[in-house]
Each structure stands twice: as structure tokens, then as C-alpha cells.
N, C-alpha and C positions, 0 to 999 in steps of 0.2 A: 452211665446209668446201667444198673444191673437188670437181669432178667428174673421174672418171678418164677417160683418153683413149678408152676403149672405150665410154663413155656419151655418145656424140655427140648433138647436137640432131638430131631427125629431122623435126620439123614445128613451124612457127609458125602458130597459128590464133587470130585476133583478138589478145587479149593473153596467150595461153597458149603456152608453149614446152614441147613434149614431147620426151623423151629415149628413147634405146634401151631403157633399163631399164624404162620404162613399158610397153613391149610385153611384157617378161618378166612383169610384174605381171599383165597381162591374160591372158597365156597359161596361167597356172597358178592354183592355188587360193590366192590371196593377197588380203590386205587392200588395198583400193584406196587409193592415196595422194591427196594434195591435188591434184596436177597432173591426174590422170585425172578426178577428180570435177569440177574446174574446167573442163577441156576439154569434157566432155560437157554440162555445164550451159550453157557458152557456145554450144555447138552448138544446144541446145534454144532458147536465146534468139534465135538466128539463124533457125531454122526457124519459130518462132512470134514473129517480129518484130512487136512492137506496143507502143506506149507504155502500154498497159493492163497489160502483163506485165513484171515486174521479176524477173530471176533473179540472185540475189546470189552472188558467188563465195565459196568457203569462207574465204579470208583476211579478207574484209570482214565476213562474218557472225561470225567468231571475234573480231575486234577490237571489234565492236559489243557482243558479249556480255561481253567481259573488260576493256574500257576502264575504268580506275580513276577518270577525271576526267569529270564530267558536262558541263562546258563544252567540253572538247576533243571529246567525243563529239558534241555538238550541231554544232560546226564541221565535223566529219567527215561527219555524216549529211546535213545540209541540202543539199549539192550533189548527193546521190544522187536527190533528188526522189521519195522513197518515197510521199509523199502523192498523187502524180499517177497512181499505178498502182492497178488494181483487184485484181490478183493478185500476191502477193509470194511468192517461193520462197526459203527460207533453208536451206542445209545446216547441220546441227548436229553438232558433234564434242565429245567429252567431255574434250578437252584443256583444262586450266586453267592451264597454264604459258605465259605470254605470251612468255617468252624461248625457248621450244622450238617452232620452226616445224615443222609437219607431225607434231606429236605426237598423242596420243590413241589410243584402242582401239576406238571405236565411232562409227558414223555413223547419223544419222536425219534426218528432214525436218520442218521447221516451215513451215506455209503460212498466209498471211493472205489472207482473201477479204473485200473491202470491203463487198460487198452484205450480208453477214451480220455485219460488224464482228467477225469471229472469227478466232482463230488455231487451227490444227489441227495436232497433232503426230502424225506417222506414224513409228512405231518398229517395226522388224522383229525386235526381240529383247526382247519382254515388257516394254516401257517402260523399258529400261535407261537411256536418255538423258533421262528425264523431268526430272531436276534441271537438266541443261544446257539443255534446251528451255525450261523455265520461266525460267531466267536470261536467255536471249536474248529471250524474250517480254517480260519486265519491262523490259529495257534498251531495246528498240526500239519498243514500243507507243506511248510518248508522242510519237514522231516520225513515226508512221504514221497516227494517227487522233485525232480529238477525242472525248473521253469515254472511258469504260471499255470496252475490248475484252474479249471472252470468250476464255478458253483452254480447249481441249478435247483430251483424249487420245483418239486414234482406236483403240479397243481391237480393232477388227476388221481392222486392217492385216495383210496376209499376213506370215507369220513365216518367217524364213530357217531353213534346215535344217542349218546348220553355223556355225562361229565366224568366218568370214571374208567372208561375202557381204553384210554390212550396206551397204556402199557401192553394190553392185549394186542392192539393193532401194531405196535412196534414189533412185538415178537412174531406176529403173523407175517408181516412184511419181511422180516429177517429170515424167517423160515422159507418163504417163497423164493427170495433172492439166492439163498444158499443152495436150494434145490436147482434153481435155474443154472447157476454157475457149475455145480457138480455134474449137471446133465450135458454140459458142453456149451451152454449159452448160444448166442447167435453172433454173427459177424456184423450185422447192421447196427451201427451205434445209435440210430434213431429209435430202434425198437427196444433193445436190451431186454430187461425183465418187466417193463412197464405193463404190458398186456397181461402177463401172468399175475402180477400184483392186483391189477384192477379186477380180474376175473375170479381170483381165488381167495383173496383176503376177506371179503365180507362174510362168506360162508365159514371160513376158517375161524374168524373171530367169534362166531356164534358158539363154537364148542371148544375153543382152545383152553379155557379155564378147566373144563372137565377133562380134556386130554392131559393137561399138565398134572392135575390131581391123580389121574390114573397112572401116569408115568412115575410120579413120586411114590405111590403105593407099591408099584411093581418093583422099583429099586429097593425100597425098604424090605420087601418080601425076599428079594434075591440076597440081600445082605444078611438076613436072619437065617438063611438055609445052611 
């Protein structure tokens, strides 16, 4: 499917190309698409640039979760070097149709923390994506760590107040966790980033769309100078 003439490219950032329609999505009460999610996760990976942190794009996380062939999946994952990172960020989408790019109705976040050898699922809508998160966990964990990793649903994740802000909450949680890790984290495995997420994400989610719009406009301005 092609793009209309009025949906021009407005920004190329790392490997992400944003279009004018993405600004419309951010301007209104809309479900965030794959491009917006990938753009901001790519931005976070630049801000928190470290070999210890891997922020996985939505398309790669989706393919890992839904790849039907184990051998092909192994060949796909190994170049990513996931075993070399201590913190892995995976966006989770409930799309199960590998032929439908950009499908799905809900976003959440799966995080692997090597120090605890555990995956943590943050879902802003009462665990709606639990099945999809577990599918991704089961697919990727053999390529991330030796031995059995733990899977945990984070029941105290801040909850969205509407039916369209799941992507905003995903990005807010990812931002807080990356900041927590970059700041040194904590040694208590029972605490980790959970309090930071609980305290910071609700307010962050209220203005994150506006923040991302401002970031995009600033990057566009910088490229035009």
C-alpha cells in the first residue's frame, strides 16, 4: 500500500522514517502506531547509549515472538547480541498476523534484567497483553540467558485512563526504566525500578505526546539548519 502525496516524509532518525500522519496521531487521542513507538525507543537508545542496554524495535520484537521456524529465529537473533546486554527493552503488541504489518490493538512492555535473570511485563490495561508477553518471553529467553529465567507480571504498573494511551504508557515506562538503569539502579532485586515507574509514569504519560511532538519538531529544525 502506497502513501498519499500529502503524507510526506518529515524526518529520518537513525533507521526510522516519520511521516506527516504521525504528527496527526500524536496531536490527537489516537493509538500510537509502530513508527512513533520505534522512533521514541530509538531516541531513548541514543540518549542512554550503552552496550549494556538494548532497546528492541517493535518489528523485531514482533518477529521474534511470531517466527514459526526455530532455526530461522536463531539465525535472526544471534547478530543482535542480546546476551551482551544487561537490560533489554521489548515492546509487546497483541498482533498475531505476521502478514499484517502494524496490526494489533494493544501495546505493553517486556523488560529483561540480567542481574535478576528475570523478565518483567508492564501492562497499562489490566494485563491484557499477558498472553502475547509470555509468547515473546518463551521465544526469546533461550537466546538471552543460560538457565531458566523468571517471568513476572508487574501488577502495580500504572493504568491508562482510556482506550488509546497504551503506547504512551509503554514509552513512559521504558523511559523511566532506562533512566533508572543509567543512573546506577539499585542492588535490591525486590525494588528495582518499580517505585520509579509507579511514581513517575502517570504524570509523564499526561504530557509525553506533547514532549514527543516537541522533540520531532526540534530534530526537524536541526536538520534544516
